[in-house]
C-alpha positions in Angstrom: 93.5 114.8 61.2 93.5 113.0 64.6 90.8 113.9 67.1 91.9 113.7 70.7 89.4 112.9 73.5 88.7 114.9 76.6 91.2 117.7 76.0 91.3 120.2 78.9 92.2 117.8 81.6 95.5 118.2 83.3 98.4 117.8 80.8 99.4 114.3 81.9 95.7 113.1 81.7 95.5 114.6 78.2 98.6 112.6 77.2 97.3 109.4 78.9 94.1 109.7 77.0 95.9 109.3 73.6 95.6 105.5 74.0 92.0 104.7 73.6 89.7 101.8 72.9 87.5 102.1 69.8 84.9 99.4 69.0 86.8 96.9 71.3 90.1 97.6 69.7 93.1 99.5 71.3 94.1 102.5 69.3 97.3 104.6 69.7 96.5 108.2 68.7 100.2 109.0 68.8 101.2 106.2 66.4 103.0 108.4 63.9 105.0 111.6 63.9 102.1 113.6 62.4 99.9 112.6 65.3 102.6 113.5 67.8 103.0 116.9 66.1 99.2 117.5 66.2 99.0 116.7 69.9 101.9 118.9 70.7 100.3 121.7 68.6 97.3 121.5 71.0 99.7 122.2 73.9 101.7 125.2 72.5 103.7 125.6 75.8 105.4 122.3 75.1 108.7 121.9 73.1 108.9 119.4 70.3 109.8 115.9 71.5 110.5 112.6 69.7 107.4 110.5 69.3 109.0 107.4 70.8 110.0 109.3 74.0 106.4 110.7 74.3 104.8 107.3 73.8 107.2 105.8 76.4 106.2 108.5 79.0 102.5 108.1 78.0 102.6 104.4 78.7 104.3 104.9 82.1 101.8 107.6 83.0 98.9 105.3 82.0 100.3 102.5 84.2 100.7 104.8 87.2 97.2 106.2 86.7 95.7 102.7 86.5 97.6 101.8 89.7 96.3 105.0 91.4 92.7 104.3 90.3 92.8 100.7 91.3 94.8 101.5 94.5 97.3 98.8 93.6 101.2 98.9 93.6 102.8 100.8 90.8 105.5 99.1 88.7 109.0 100.3 89.5 109.9 100.9 85.8 106.9 103.2 85.4 107.7 105.1 88.6 111.4 105.4 87.4 110.4 106.7 84.0 108.2 109.4 85.4 110.6 110.4 88.2 113.5 110.5 85.8 111.7 112.9 83.5 110.3 115.0 86.3 113.8 115.6 87.7 114.4 118.1 84.9 111.3 120.2 85.7 111.8 123.5 87.5 109.3 126.2 88.5 110.1 129.7 87.4 108.3 132.9 88.5 107.1 135.0 85.6 105.6 138.5 85.5 102.4 138.9 83.5 99.9 141.7 83.1 97.7 139.7 85.6 100.4 139.6 88.2 103.0 137.0 89.0 102.7 133.5 87.5 104.5 130.2 87.5 106.0 128.6 84.4 107.4 125.0 84.4 110.6 124.6 82.5 112.8 121.6 81.6 111.2 120.4 78.3 108.0 118.7 77.4 108.7 115.4 79.0 109.7 117.0 82.3 106.6 119.2 82.4 104.3 116.2 81.6 105.9 114.1 84.2 105.5 116.8 86.8 101.8 117.0 85.8 101.5 113.2 86.3 102.9 113.5 89.8 100.6 116.4 90.6 97.5 114.5 89.4 98.4 111.4 91.5 99.2 113.6 94.5 95.9 115.5 94.1 94.0 112.2 94.7 91.2 113.2 92.3 92.0 110.8 89.4 89.3 108.4 88.1 89.0 105.9 85.3 85.8 105.9 83.3 83.1 103.6 84.8 82.3 102.2 81.3 84.1 98.9 81.3 84.8 99.3 77.6 86.5 102.7 78.1 90.2 103.2 79.0 90.1 107.0 79.5 91.0 108.8 82.7 89.7 112.1 84.1 90.5 114.4 87.0 87.1 114.8 88.7 85.9 117.8 90.6 82.6 116.2 91.3 82.3 113.1 93.5 79.2 112.1 91.5 81.0 112.0 88.2 81.6 108.4 87.1 82.1 108.6 83.3 84.7 110.4 81.2 82.0 112.0 78.9 78.3 112.4 79.2 77.7 112.2 75.4 79.3 108.8 74.9 80.1 106.6 77.9 77.4 107.9 80.3 74.8 107.8 77.5 75.7 104.2 76.6 75.3 103.3 80.3 71.8 104.9 80.3 70.8 103.1 77.1 72.0 99.8 78.5 69.9 100.3 81.7 66.9 101.3 79.6 67.3 98.1 77.4 67.6 96.0 80.5 64.5 97.4 82.2 62.4 97.0 79.0 63.8 93.5 78.3 62.5 92.4 81.8 59.1 93.8 81.2 
């Protein structure tokens, strides 16, 4: 069973974080149909989608997110991929026991593309400060620098500790 990192971020960030680096090696957590199904199962509001289409959108989202984090120009093909998918997304008002709500329709790729646009427009996207990590997060705290305190932030603290004690 595949374990996906940092679930609970905006939908497009969750998708972007399915391409990780593990022990210096790039790993695609959506490499096969079972993994795609497992990821979609974690997002029950999404319709099934072919793995290749999801990976193509994921790669475009990662490229756009990297451009946003680095404040560099985005590639036109990545922009076109996201915009093309997002065109099918529509907002629909729903009535729930908690009052009116909004549901996004148009299929999984459209909803994910819309999420990517919202994340970039929200201007709160960051890449992990650990140079060995390729994950993104939508920060709510300006002091947050790492994707996760248990792994990346802890490794940075350990490295600083080793450096201080090596100098002593």
